[in-house]
Backbone and ligand atoms as CSV (ligand in chain L), in Angstrom:
chain,resi,resn,atom,element,x,y,z
A,1,MET,N,N,88.525,111.872,84.633
A,1,MET,CA,C,88.261,110.681,83.805
A,1,MET,C,C,87.182,109.832,84.467
A,2,GLN,N,N,86.324,109.294,83.658
A,2,GLN,CA,C,85.244,108.469,84.188
A,2,GLN,C,C,85.762,107.096,84.630
A,3,ALA,N,N,85.252,106.604,85.753
A,3,ALA,CA,C,85.672,105.268,86.210
A,3,ALA,C,C,85.094,104.209,85.282
A,4,LEU,N,N,85.854,103.140,85.113
A,4,LEU,CA,C,85.345,102.030,84.304
A,4,LEU,C,C,84.299,101.285,85.111
A,5,GLU,N,N,83.391,100.661,84.422
A,5,GLU,CA,C,82.419,99.835,85.148
A,5,GLU,C,C,82.415,98.448,84.567
A,6,HIS,N,N,82.839,97.509,85.383
A,6,HIS,CA,C,82.831,96.112,84.969
A,6,HIS,C,C,82.048,95.312,85.983
A,7,ASN,N,N,81.688,94.123,85.570
A,7,ASN,CA,C,81.092,93.190,86.487
A,7,ASN,C,C,82.240,92.531,87.262
A,8,LEU,N,N,82.286,92.753,88.583
A,8,LEU,CA,C,83.396,92.240,89.390
A,8,LEU,C,C,82.909,91.111,90.300
A,9,THR,N,N,83.569,89.976,90.237
A,9,THR,CA,C,83.212,88.844,91.097
A,9,THR,C,C,84.199,88.791,92.266
A,10,PRO,N,N,83.694,88.809,93.512
A,10,PRO,CA,C,84.613,88.763,94.656
A,10,PRO,C,C,85.429,87.464,94.672
A,11,VAL,N,N,86.728,87.603,94.922
A,11,VAL,CA,C,87.620,86.437,94.994
A,11,VAL,C,C,88.237,86.330,96.395
A,12,LEU,N,N,88.729,87.455,96.927
A,12,LEU,CA,C,89.300,87.456,98.286
A,12,LEU,C,C,88.718,88.629,99.058
A,13,ALA,N,N,88.163,88.343,100.231
A,13,ALA,CA,C,87.588,89.404,101.071
A,13,ALA,C,C,88.714,90.142,101.778
A,14,PRO,N,N,88.490,91.433,102.117
A,14,PRO,CA,C,89.520,92.210,102.802
A,14,PRO,C,C,90.054,91.520,104.064
A,15,GLU,N,N,89.153,90.897,104.846
A,15,GLU,CA,C,89.582,90.259,106.107
A,15,GLU,C,C,90.507,89.075,105.823
A,16,GLN,N,N,90.183,88.336,104.751
A,16,GLN,CA,C,91.007,87.185,104.363
A,16,GLN,C,C,92.415,87.657,103.995
A,17,ILE,N,N,92.470,88.748,103.241
A,17,ILE,CA,C,93.767,89.281,102.806
A,17,ILE,C,C,94.563,89.742,104.016
A,18,GLN,N,N,93.913,90.493,104.905
A,18,GLN,CA,C,94.623,91.029,106.075
A,18,GLN,C,C,95.168,89.910,106.952
A,19,ALA,N,N,94.382,88.847,107.129
A,19,ALA,CA,C,94.827,87.725,107.969
A,19,ALA,C,C,96.045,87.050,107.350
A,20,ARG,N,N,96.017,86.878,106.036
A,20,ARG,CA,C,97.135,86.192,105.364
A,20,ARG,C,C,98.387,87.078,105.347
A,21,VAL,N,N,98.202,88.383,105.167
A,21,VAL,CA,C,99.353,89.307,105.170
A,21,VAL,C,C,100.037,89.265,106.539
A,22,ALA,N,N,99.235,89.192,107.605
A,22,ALA,CA,C,99.813,89.107,108.957
A,22,ALA,C,C,100.627,87.823,109.097
A,23,GLU,N,N,100.110,86.715,108.550
A,23,GLU,CA,C,100.849,85.440,108.620
A,23,GLU,C,C,102.163,85.528,107.849
A,24,LEU,N,N,102.099,86.135,106.661
A,24,LEU,CA,C,103.320,86.259,105.845
A,24,LEU,C,C,104.374,87.091,106.575
A,25,ALA,N,N,103.932,88.194,107.170
A,25,ALA,CA,C,104.874,89.072,107.884
A,25,ALA,C,C,105.499,88.325,109.063
A,26,ALA,N,N,104.687,87.523,109.758
A,26,ALA,CA,C,105.202,86.758,110.900
A,26,ALA,C,C,106.220,85.723,110.429
A,27,GLU,N,N,105.914,85.083,109.307
A,27,GLU,CA,C,106.808,84.045,108.773
A,27,GLU,C,C,108.155,84.655,108.339
A,28,ILE,N,N,108.086,85.751,107.621
A,28,ILE,CA,C,109.327,86.399,107.158
A,28,ILE,C,C,110.127,86.893,108.369
A,29,SER,N,N,109.435,87.478,109.340
A,29,SER,CA,C,110.114,88.000,110.537
A,29,SER,C,C,110.804,86.876,111.302
A,30,ARG,N,N,110.130,85.722,111.373
A,30,ARG,CA,C,110.721,84.551,112.051
A,30,ARG,C,C,111.974,84.093,111.317
A,31,ASP,N,N,111.878,84.036,109.983
A,31,ASP,CA,C,113.012,83.542,109.184
A,31,ASP,C,C,114.221,84.467,109.263
A,32,PHE,N,N,113.988,85.745,109.538
A,32,PHE,CA,C,115.113,86.695,109.547
A,32,PHE,C,C,115.238,87.423,110.882
A,33,GLN,N,N,114.947,86.675,111.945
A,33,GLN,CA,C,115.069,87.240,113.285
A,33,GLN,C,C,116.486,87.785,113.506
A,34,GLY,N,N,116.584,88.965,114.064
A,34,GLY,CA,C,117.906,89.536,114.333
A,34,GLY,C,C,118.513,90.245,113.135
A,35,ARG,N,N,117.803,90.221,111.992
A,35,ARG,CA,C,118.324,90.902,110.796
A,35,ARG,C,C,117.443,92.112,110.493
A,36,GLU,N,N,117.982,92.995,109.668
A,36,GLU,CA,C,117.153,94.057,109.103
A,36,GLU,C,C,116.777,93.605,107.691
A,37,VAL,N,N,115.516,93.778,107.350
A,37,VAL,CA,C,115.025,93.301,106.055
A,37,VAL,C,C,114.735,94.493,105.142
A,38,VAL,N,N,115.209,94.406,103.897
A,38,VAL,CA,C,114.825,95.396,102.888
A,38,VAL,C,C,113.646,94.812,102.106
A,39,LEU,N,N,112.494,95.457,102.210
A,39,LEU,CA,C,111.345,95.069,101.385
A,39,LEU,C,C,111.440,95.873,100.099
A,40,LEU,N,N,111.524,95.160,98.984
A,40,LEU,CA,C,111.698,95.817,97.682
A,40,LEU,C,C,110.434,95.586,96.854
A,41,GLY,N,N,109.591,96.603,96.805
A,41,GLY,CA,C,108.295,96.458,96.135
A,41,GLY,C,C,108.394,96.751,94.648
A,42,ILE,N,N,107.591,96.030,93.889
A,42,ILE,CA,C,107.529,96.268,92.446
A,42,ILE,C,C,106.296,97.129,92.160
A,43,LEU,N,N,106.556,98.344,91.684
A,43,LEU,CA,C,105.469,99.281,91.392
A,43,LEU,C,C,104.773,98.901,90.095
A,44,LYS,N,N,103.478,99.239,89.924
A,44,LYS,CA,C,102.739,99.888,90.988
A,44,LYS,C,C,101.950,98.881,91.819
A,45,GLY,N,N,101.692,97.722,91.238
A,45,GLY,CA,C,100.695,96.784,91.789
A,45,GLY,C,C,100.905,96.370,93.230
A,46,ALA,N,N,102.169,96.373,93.705
A,46,ALA,CA,C,102.449,95.848,95.051
A,46,ALA,C,C,102.341,96.913,96.139
A,47,PHE,N,N,101.934,98.155,95.770
A,47,PHE,CA,C,102.088,99.225,96.766
A,47,PHE,C,C,101.227,99.058,98.010
A,48,ILE,N,N,100.030,98.532,97.864
A,48,ILE,CA,C,99.160,98.383,99.038
A,48,ILE,C,C,99.573,97.154,99.855
A,49,PHE,N,N,99.829,96.053,99.169
A,49,PHE,CA,C,100.312,94.835,99.823
A,49,PHE,C,C,101.580,95.150,100.612
A,50,MET,N,N,102.494,95.850,99.972
A,50,MET,CA,C,103.773,96.186,100.606
A,50,MET,C,C,103.563,97.039,101.857
A,51,SER,N,N,102.653,98.005,101.802
A,51,SER,CA,C,102.481,98.883,102.970
A,51,SER,C,C,101.855,98.118,104.132
A,52,ASP,N,N,100.933,97.196,103.847
A,52,ASP,CA,C,100.356,96.375,104.924
A,52,ASP,C,C,101.398,95.409,105.475
A,53,LEU,N,N,102.151,94.780,104.577
A,53,LEU,CA,C,103.173,93.812,105.000
A,53,LEU,C,C,104.227,94.508,105.876
A,54,ALA,N,N,104.697,95.676,105.426
A,54,ALA,CA,C,105.754,96.393,106.151
A,54,ALA,C,C,105.317,96.724,107.578
A,55,ARG,N,N,104.038,97.097,107.730
A,55,ARG,CA,C,103.565,97.494,109.056
A,55,ARG,C,C,103.341,96.321,109.991
A,56,ARG,N,N,103.307,95.106,109.414
A,56,ARG,CA,C,103.136,93.906,110.242
A,56,ARG,C,C,104.457,93.242,110.600
A,57,MET,N,N,105.543,93.702,110.024
A,57,MET,CA,C,106.831,93.035,110.246
A,57,MET,C,C,107.304,93.244,111.675
A,58,GLU,N,N,107.969,92.207,112.196
A,58,GLU,CA,C,108.429,92.264,113.589
A,58,GLU,C,C,109.947,92.389,113.682
A,59,VAL,N,N,110.611,92.668,112.560
A,59,VAL,CA,C,112.047,92.970,112.556
A,59,VAL,C,C,112.197,94.342,111.896
A,60,PRO,N,N,113.343,95.000,112.089
A,60,PRO,CA,C,113.515,96.316,111.449
A,60,PRO,C,C,113.444,96.193,109.926
A,61,VAL,N,N,112.808,97.172,109.319
A,61,VAL,CA,C,112.539,97.106,107.874
A,61,VAL,C,C,112.978,98.405,107.203
A,62,LYS,N,N,113.574,98.270,106.021
A,62,LYS,CA,C,113.727,99.430,105.139
A,62,LYS,C,C,112.925,99.126,103.879
A,63,VAL,N,N,112.417,100.153,103.236
A,63,VAL,CA,C,111.627,99.901,102.026
A,63,VAL,C,C,112.253,100.609,100.830
A,64,ASP,N,N,112.095,99.967,99.685
A,64,ASP,CA,C,112.540,100.558,98.432
A,64,ASP,C,C,111.624,100.001,97.335
A,65,PHE,N,N,111.699,100.626,96.171
A,65,PHE,CA,C,110.811,100.213,95.077
A,65,PHE,C,C,111.566,100.167,93.761
A,66,VAL,N,N,111.130,99.293,92.889
A,66,VAL,CA,C,111.557,99.349,91.489
A,66,VAL,C,C,110.292,99.421,90.647
A,67,ARG,N,N,110.468,99.934,89.435
A,67,ARG,CA,C,109.345,99.933,88.492
A,67,ARG,C,C,109.856,99.284,87.224
A,68,LEU,N,N,109.106,98.336,86.732
A,68,LEU,CA,C,109.515,97.598,85.546
A,68,LEU,C,C,108.462,97.763,84.469
A,69,ALA,N,N,108.898,97.826,83.237
A,69,ALA,CA,C,107.942,97.851,82.134
A,69,ALA,C,C,108.237,96.662,81.242
A,70,SER,N,N,107.159,96.040,80.797
A,70,SER,CA,C,107.340,94.880,79.930
A,70,SER,C,C,106.647,95.189,78.610
A,71,TYR,N,N,107.354,94.950,77.513
A,71,TYR,CA,C,106.718,95.166,76.211
A,71,TYR,C,C,105.682,94.079,75.991
A,72,GLY,N,N,104.659,94.381,75.221
A,72,GLY,CA,C,103.595,93.409,74.993
A,72,GLY,C,C,102.297,94.036,75.428
A,73,ASP,N,N,101.217,93.257,75.425
A,73,ASP,CA,C,99.958,93.870,75.834
A,73,ASP,C,C,99.875,93.878,77.355
A,74,SER,N,N,98.855,94.592,77.877
A,74,SER,CA,C,98.825,94.857,79.311
A,74,SER,C,C,98.483,93.617,80.139
A,75,SER,N,N,97.897,92.584,79.534
A,75,SER,CA,C,97.490,91.442,80.340
A,75,SER,C,C,98.487,90.296,80.257
A,76,GLN,N,N,99.498,90.405,79.410
A,76,GLN,CA,C,100.433,89.290,79.240
A,76,GLN,C,C,101.834,89.867,79.084
A,77,SER,N,N,102.770,89.439,79.930
A,77,SER,CA,C,104.106,90.012,79.790
A,77,SER,C,C,104.878,89.264,78.716
A,78,SER,N,N,105.800,89.971,78.059
A,78,SER,CA,C,106.512,89.393,76.923
A,78,SER,C,C,107.880,88.863,77.315
A,79,GLY,N,N,108.335,89.242,78.512
A,79,GLY,CA,C,109.679,88.843,78.920
A,79,GLY,C,C,110.724,89.867,78.534
A,80,GLN,N,N,110.363,90.821,77.667
A,80,GLN,CA,C,111.293,91.912,77.336
A,80,GLN,C,C,111.051,93.025,78.337
A,81,ILE,N,N,111.945,93.101,79.327
A,81,ILE,CA,C,111.695,93.974,80.471
A,81,ILE,C,C,112.693,95.135,80.472
A,82,VAL,N,N,112.218,96.304,80.867
A,82,VAL,CA,C,113.140,97.403,81.171
A,82,VAL,C,C,112.805,97.941,82.556
A,83,MET,N,N,113.859,98.359,83.281
A,83,MET,CA,C,113.647,98.925,84.601
A,83,MET,C,C,113.536,100.432,84.429
A,84,THR,N,N,112.353,100.970,84.672
A,84,THR,CA,C,112.162,102.407,84.461
A,84,THR,C,C,112.419,103.193,85.744
A,85,LYS,N,N,112.460,102.494,86.889
A,85,LYS,CA,C,112.905,103.120,88.140
A,85,LYS,C,C,113.712,102.068,88.895
A,86,ALA,N,N,114.954,102.401,89.198
A,86,ALA,CA,C,115.829,101.453,89.896
A,86,ALA,C,C,115.677,101.617,91.406
A,87,HIS,N,N,116.111,100.608,92.167
A,87,HIS,CA,C,116.159,100.727,93.634
A,87,HIS,C,C,117.227,101.757,93.990
A,88,GLU,N,N,117.058,102.355,95.159
A,88,GLU,CA,C,117.975,103.418,95.580
A,88,GLU,C,C,118.903,102.977,96.701
A,89,LEU,N,N,118.518,101.942,97.461
A,89,LEU,CA,C,119.382,101.439,98.532
A,89,LEU,C,C,120.462,100.551,97.933
A,90,ASP,N,N,121.605,100.515,98.598
A,90,ASP,CA,C,122.662,99.578,98.227
A,90,ASP,C,C,122.265,98.213,98.813
A,91,LEU,N,N,122.114,97.221,97.951
A,91,LEU,CA,C,121.591,95.927,98.406
A,91,LEU,C,C,122.698,94.932,98.763
A,92,ALA,N,N,123.947,95.323,98.567
A,92,ALA,CA,C,125.057,94.393,98.837
A,92,ALA,C,C,125.057,93.993,100.306
A,93,GLY,N,N,125.079,92.687,100.550
A,93,GLY,CA,C,125.152,92.153,101.905
A,93,GLY,C,C,123.842,92.238,102.685
A,94,ARG,N,N,122.776,92.703,102.040
A,94,ARG,CA,C,121.494,92.904,102.743
A,94,ARG,C,C,120.576,91.695,102.592
A,95,THR,N,N,119.582,91.646,103.487
A,95,THR,CA,C,118.508,90.654,103.356
A,95,THR,C,C,117.384,91.341,102.590
A,96,VAL,N,N,117.146,90.859,101.377
A,96,VAL,CA,C,116.199,91.530,100.485
A,96,VAL,C,C,115.009,90.603,100.220
A,97,VAL,N,N,113.825,91.121,100.436
A,97,VAL,CA,C,112.609,90.384,100.086
A,97,VAL,C,C,111.879,91.193,99.020
A,98,VAL,N,N,111.794,90.626,97.827
A,98,VAL,CA,C,111.092,91.278,96.731
A,98,VAL,C,C,109.596,91.068,96.956
A,99,VAL,N,N,108.849,92.162,96.911
A,99,VAL,CA,C,107.409,92.089,97.163
A,99,VAL,C,C,106.673,92.345,95.853
A,100,GLU,N,N,105.965,91.308,95.391
A,100,GLU,CA,C,105.289,91.354,94.090
A,100,GLU,C,C,103.793,91.106,94.297
A,101,ASP,N,N,102.976,91.686,93.432
A,101,ASP,CA,C,101.536,91.443,93.546
A,101,ASP,C,C,101.178,90.042,93.041
A,102,ILE,N,N,101.510,89.773,91.765
A,102,ILE,CA,C,101.129,88.499,91.147
A,102,ILE,C,C,102.316,87.924,90.390
A,103,VAL,N,N,102.582,86.648,90.586
A,103,VAL,CA,C,103.541,85.972,89.702
A,103,VAL,C,C,102.715,85.127,88.748
A,104,ASP,N,N,102.840,85.450,87.457
A,104,ASP,CA,C,102.011,84.789,86.447
A,104,ASP,C,C,102.936,83.928,85.581
A,105,THR,N,N,103.420,84.455,84.470
A,105,THR,CA,C,104.387,83.679,83.672
A,105,THR,C,C,105.724,83.570,84.418
A,106,GLY,N,N,106.008,84.522,85.287
A,106,GLY,CA,C,107.291,84.530,86.013
A,106,GLY,C,C,108.388,85.257,85.253
A,107,LEU,N,N,108.082,85.749,84.051
A,107,LEU,CA,C,109.126,86.370,83.215
A,107,LEU,C,C,109.644,87.674,83.840
A,108,THR,N,N,108.730,88.446,84.428
A,108,THR,CA,C,109.131,89.718,85.042
A,108,THR,C,C,110.094,89.471,86.203
A,109,LEU,N,N,109.697,88.552,87.100
A,109,LEU,CA,C,110.534,88.288,88.270
A,109,LEU,C,C,111.842,87.621,87.895
A,110,ASN,N,N,111.790,86.785,86.884
A,110,ASN,CA,C,113.003,86.106,86.430
A,110,ASN,C,C,114.056,87.148,86.043
A,111,TRP,N,N,113.609,88.143,85.308
A,111,TRP,CA,C,114.510,89.212,84.865
A,111,TRP,C,C,115.029,89.991,86.076
A,112,LEU,N,N,114.104,90.339,86.977
A,112,LEU,CA,C,114.492,91.153,88.137
A,112,LEU,C,C,115.459,90.392,89.046
A,113,MET,N,N,115.207,89.109,89.258
A,113,MET,CA,C,116.067,88.327,90.150
A,113,MET,C,C,117.478,88.238,89.578
A,114,ASP,N,N,117.604,88.102,88.270
A,114,ASP,CA,C,118.929,88.094,87.623
A,114,ASP,C,C,119.655,89.401,87.923
A,115,HIS,N,N,118.912,90.491,87.767
A,115,HIS,CA,C,119.479,91.815,88.028
A,115,HIS,C,C,119.890,91.949,89.492
A,116,LEU,N,N,119.024,91.513,90.405
A,116,LEU,CA,C,119.287,91.713,91.837
A,116,LEU,C,C,120.432,90.838,92.332
A,117,ARG,N,N,120.546,89.628,91.791
A,117,ARG,CA,C,121.655,88.750,92.201
A,117,ARG,C,C,123.000,89.425,91.949
A,118,ARG,N,N,123.061,90.227,90.899
A,118,ARG,CA,C,124.317,90.935,90.581
A,118,ARG,C,C,124.640,92.034,91.598
A,119,GLN,N,N,123.657,92.409,92.435
A,119,GLN,CA,C,123.918,93.424,93.479
A,119,GLN,C,C,124.487,92.785,94.743
A,120,ALA,N,N,124.639,91.449,94.734
A,120,ALA,CA,C,125.256,90.694,95.833
A,120,ALA,C,C,124.575,90.850,97.198
A,121,PRO,N,N,123.245,90.685,97.257
A,121,PRO,CA,C,122.599,90.671,98.578
A,121,PRO,C,C,123.000,89.399,99.337
A,122,GLN,N,N,122.898,89.442,100.667
A,122,GLN,CA,C,123.202,88.207,101.424
A,122,GLN,C,C,122.078,87.191,101.256
A,123,ASP,N,N,120.836,87.656,101.329
A,123,ASP,CA,C,119.664,86.797,101.105
A,123,ASP,C,C,118.786,87.495,100.088
A,124,LEU,N,N,118.161,86.695,99.231
A,124,LEU,CA,C,117.258,87.265,98.228
A,124,LEU,C,C,116.041,86.362,98.116
A,125,LYS,N,N,114.913,86.846,98.579
A,125,LYS,CA,C,113.687,86.038,98.624
A,125,LYS,C,C,112.583,86.757,97.863
A,126,ILE,N,N,111.531,85.988,97.555
A,126,ILE,CA,C,110.365,86.565,96.868
A,126,ILE,C,C,109.125,86.334,97.716
A,127,CYS,N,N,108.362,87.398,97.903
A,127,CYS,CA,C,107.063,87.289,98.564
A,127,CYS,C,C,106.013,87.812,97.589
A,128,ALA,N,N,105.097,86.938,97.178
A,128,ALA,CA,C,104.058,87.347,96.226
A,128,ALA,C,C,102.693,87.150,96.860
A,129,LEU,N,N,101.842,88.136,96.710
A,129,LEU,CA,C,100.498,87.995,97.263
A,129,LEU,C,C,99.750,86.873,96.557
A,130,ILE,N,N,99.892,86.818,95.228
A,130,ILE,CA,C,99.141,85.815,94.456
A,130,ILE,C,C,100.073,85.077,93.511
A,131,ASP,N,N,99.948,83.773,93.525
A,131,ASP,CA,C,100.710,82.924,92.621
A,131,ASP,C,C,99.714,82.304,91.640
A,132,LYS,N,N,100.010,82.501,90.343
A,132,LYS,CA,C,99.190,81.870,89.292
A,132,LYS,C,C,100.074,80.836,88.595
A,133,PRO,N,N,100.266,79.661,89.179
A,133,PRO,CA,C,101.285,78.722,88.678
A,133,PRO,C,C,100.974,78.126,87.306
A,134,GLU,N,N,99.707,78.183,86.891
A,134,GLU,CA,C,99.325,77.504,85.635
A,134,GLU,C,C,99.974,78.097,84.400
A,135,ARG,N,N,100.283,79.397,84.460
A,135,ARG,CA,C,100.805,80.052,83.249
A,135,ARG,C,C,102.317,80.260,83.309
A,136,ARG,N,N,102.973,79.563,84.245
A,136,ARG,CA,C,104.407,79.804,84.453
A,136,ARG,C,C,105.229,79.432,83.226
A,137,GLU,N,N,106.116,80.331,82.813
A,137,GLU,CA,C,107.041,80.049,81.701
A,137,GLU,C,C,108.481,80.042,82.183
A,138,ALA,N,N,108.775,80.826,83.224
A,138,ALA,CA,C,110.143,80.880,83.752
A,138,ALA,C,C,110.165,80.134,85.081
A,139,GLN,N,N,111.259,79.452,85.335
A,139,GLN,CA,C,111.364,78.714,86.597
A,139,GLN,C,C,111.690,79.666,87.720
A,140,ILE,N,N,110.685,79.938,88.520
A,140,ILE,CA,C,110.827,80.912,89.610
A,140,ILE,C,C,110.341,80.248,90.878
A,141,GLU,N,N,111.154,80.318,91.913
A,141,GLU,CA,C,110.693,79.769,93.190
A,141,GLU,C,C,110.210,80.924,94.059
A,142,VAL,N,N,108.920,80.901,94.369
A,142,VAL,CA,C,108.355,81.959,95.207
A,142,VAL,C,C,108.423,81.473,96.655
A,143,ASP,N,N,109.155,82.206,97.492
A,143,ASP,CA,C,109.415,81.741,98.857
A,143,ASP,C,C,108.208,81.920,99.768
A,144,TYR,N,N,107.493,83.014,99.595
A,144,TYR,CA,C,106.332,83.311,100.443
A,144,TYR,C,C,105.160,83.645,99.529
A,145,VAL,N,N,104.116,82.818,99.589
A,145,VAL,CA,C,102.949,82.990,98.711
A,145,VAL,C,C,101.727,83.279,99.568
A,146,GLY,N,N,101.000,84.343,99.224
A,146,GLY,CA,C,99.769,84.638,99.945
A,146,GLY,C,C,98.663,83.672,99.570
A,147,PHE,N,N,98.338,83.642,98.282
A,147,PHE,CA,C,97.227,82.819,97.794
A,147,PHE,C,C,97.589,82.259,96.430
A,148,GLN,N,N,97.136,81.029,96.166
A,148,GLN,CA,C,97.256,80.492,94.804
A,148,GLN,C,C,95.897,80.638,94.140
A,149,ILE,N,N,95.896,81.351,93.030
A,149,ILE,CA,C,94.653,81.548,92.281
A,149,ILE,C,C,94.980,81.198,90.836
A,150,PRO,N,N,94.426,80.099,90.326
A,150,PRO,CA,C,94.891,79.598,89.032
A,150,PRO,C,C,94.641,80.526,87.859
A,151,ARG,N,N,93.477,81.155,87.796
A,151,ARG,CA,C,93.173,81.897,86.563
A,151,ARG,C,C,92.291,83.109,86.848
A,152,GLY,N,N,92.063,83.862,85.782
A,152,GLY,CA,C,91.186,85.030,85.893
A,152,GLY,C,C,92.010,86.299,85.981
A,153,PHE,N,N,91.435,87.402,85.507
A,153,PHE,CA,C,92.107,88.693,85.610
A,153,PHE,C,C,91.625,89.400,86.867
A,154,LEU,N,N,92.553,89.669,87.779
A,154,LEU,CA,C,92.206,90.133,89.117
A,154,LEU,C,C,92.470,91.622,89.286
A,155,VAL,N,N,91.616,92.269,90.060
A,155,VAL,CA,C,91.804,93.693,90.384
A,155,VAL,C,C,91.543,93.907,91.871
A,156,GLY,N,N,91.940,95.082,92.343
A,156,GLY,CA,C,91.731,95.457,93.746
A,156,GLY,C,C,92.995,95.228,94.545
A,157,TYR,N,N,93.059,95.853,95.734
A,157,TYR,CA,C,94.201,95.716,96.636
A,157,TYR,C,C,95.517,95.996,95.889
A,158,GLY,N,N,95.518,97.060,95.107
A,158,GLY,CA,C,96.721,97.459,94.372
A,158,GLY,C,C,96.703,97.071,92.898
A,159,LEU,N,N,95.900,96.065,92.559
A,159,LEU,CA,C,95.878,95.567,91.171
A,159,LEU,C,C,94.880,96.360,90.339
A,160,ASP,N,N,95.284,96.664,89.108
A,160,ASP,CA,C,94.428,97.530,88.285
A,160,ASP,C,C,93.961,96.850,87.008
A,161,TYR,N,N,92.953,97.477,86.429
A,161,TYR,CA,C,92.602,97.261,85.029
A,161,TYR,C,C,92.540,98.652,84.432
A,162,ASN,N,N,93.469,98.970,83.523
A,162,ASN,CA,C,93.566,100.334,82.984
A,162,ASN,C,C,93.597,101.387,84.079
A,163,GLU,N,N,94.365,101.134,85.124
A,163,GLU,CA,C,94.561,102.051,86.257
A,163,GLU,C,C,93.343,102.195,87.174
A,164,CYS,N,N,92.283,101.450,86.906
A,164,CYS,CA,C,91.117,101.509,87.788
A,164,CYS,C,C,91.171,100.362,88.800
A,165,TYR,N,N,90.430,100.527,89.868
A,165,TYR,CA,C,90.168,99.500,90.888
A,165,TYR,C,C,91.297,99.247,91.874
A,166,ARG,N,N,92.416,99.964,91.794
A,166,ARG,CA,C,93.550,99.653,92.677
A,166,ARG,C,C,93.187,99.806,94.157
A,167,CYS,N,N,92.268,100.705,94.461
A,167,CYS,CA,C,92.024,101.038,95.869
A,167,CYS,C,C,90.880,100.257,96.500
A,168,LEU,N,N,90.335,99.272,95.797
A,168,LEU,CA,C,89.333,98.405,96.424
A,168,LEU,C,C,90.023,97.583,97.514
A,169,PRO,N,N,89.393,97.403,98.673
A,169,PRO,CA,C,90.068,96.680,99.766
A,169,PRO,C,C,90.138,95.163,99.561
A,170,GLY,N,N,89.250,94.621,98.704
A,170,GLY,CA,C,89.280,93.182,98.413
A,170,GLY,C,C,89.826,92.926,97.018
A,171,ILE,N,N,89.883,91.651,96.636
A,171,ILE,CA,C,90.323,91.290,95.287
A,171,ILE,C,C,89.158,90.657,94.530
A,172,TYR,N,N,89.032,91.081,93.275
A,172,TYR,CA,C,87.894,90.684,92.447
A,172,TYR,C,C,88.398,90.175,91.100
A,173,GLU,N,N,87.593,89.310,90.487
A,173,GLU,CA,C,87.878,88.938,89.096
A,173,GLU,C,C,87.047,89.836,88.196
A,174,VAL,N,N,87.720,90.368,87.169
A,174,VAL,CA,C,86.995,91.205,86.191
A,174,VAL,C,C,86.401,90.296,85.135
A,175,ASN,N,N,85.128,90.452,84.914
A,175,ASN,CA,C,84.514,89.690,83.827
A,175,ASN,C,C,84.587,90.535,82.576
A,176,LEU,N,N,85.628,90.305,81.790
A,176,LEU,CA,C,85.907,91.151,80.616
A,176,LEU,C,C,84.952,90.835,79.467
L,1,5GP,P1,P,104.560,87.835,84.738
L,1,5GP,O1,O,104.756,86.960,85.942
L,1,5GP,O2,O,103.666,87.189,83.714
L,1,5GP,O3,O,105.848,88.307,84.122
L,1,5GP,O4,O,103.846,89.186,85.111
L,1,5GP,C1,C,103.252,89.424,86.311
L,1,5GP,C2,C,102.666,90.810,86.227
L,1,5GP,O5,O,101.562,90.799,85.306
L,1,5GP,C3,C,102.059,91.208,87.563
L,1,5GP,O6,O,102.995,91.899,88.369
L,1,5GP,C4,C,100.923,92.103,87.123
L,1,5GP,O7,O,101.408,93.402,86.895
L,1,5GP,C5,C,100.479,91.508,85.808
L,1,5GP,N1,N,99.354,90.583,86.036
L,1,5GP,C6,C,99.340,89.240,85.887
L,1,5GP,N2,N,98.135,88.736,86.197
L,1,5GP,C7,C,97.360,89.811,86.535
L,1,5GP,C8,C,96.001,89.946,86.979
L,1,5GP,O8,O,95.229,89.003,87.128
L,1,5GP,N3,N,95.579,91.208,87.261
L,1,5GP,C9,C,96.382,92.306,87.138
L,1,5GP,N4,N,95.854,93.487,87.442
L,1,5GP,N5,N,97.661,92.217,86.720
L,1,5GP,C10,C,98.146,90.970,86.436
């Protein structure tokens, strides 16, 4: 398949992302010193962020993933969510940090957090690389935020547009 070609405006340089990911990992490790942390990534967008974050953690880590699908168009979630791949670890009594690429309306995470609370983890936190607070519809408290970026459709570092651009090391705005 041919790669898409868009005009991409740089938003976050690779070095900026790496420095912030190291800070986030240090902060989470400090908060859960002496514990084992389950990093629960949301596929697919969080896969690169999650792998960098996991390797920077200073406490023992287990990793797991969920995959969620939301009805609606690809750029806006509808809040009607289905879990197409469930987590495989037993989360009861565990320290769980959900790793998300972008929190936008918050509808996806709102649904997932409801589901995860029913698994009775001891701690349940959210770490998002990017927070877009302007479009929030669900009340979601993001515990660890990499960057606040108010608007624009972003790609790179795991984020796609029609499955393209996920492997760019920086983050860019697509000029659609
Ligand atoms: P929401 O918080 O609105 O339920 O959905 C967040 C999800 O929408 C993210 O995990 C991501 O998959 C997608 N999303 C939101 N904003 C962007 C963006 O700027 N770029 C990309 N590639 N996906 C986005």
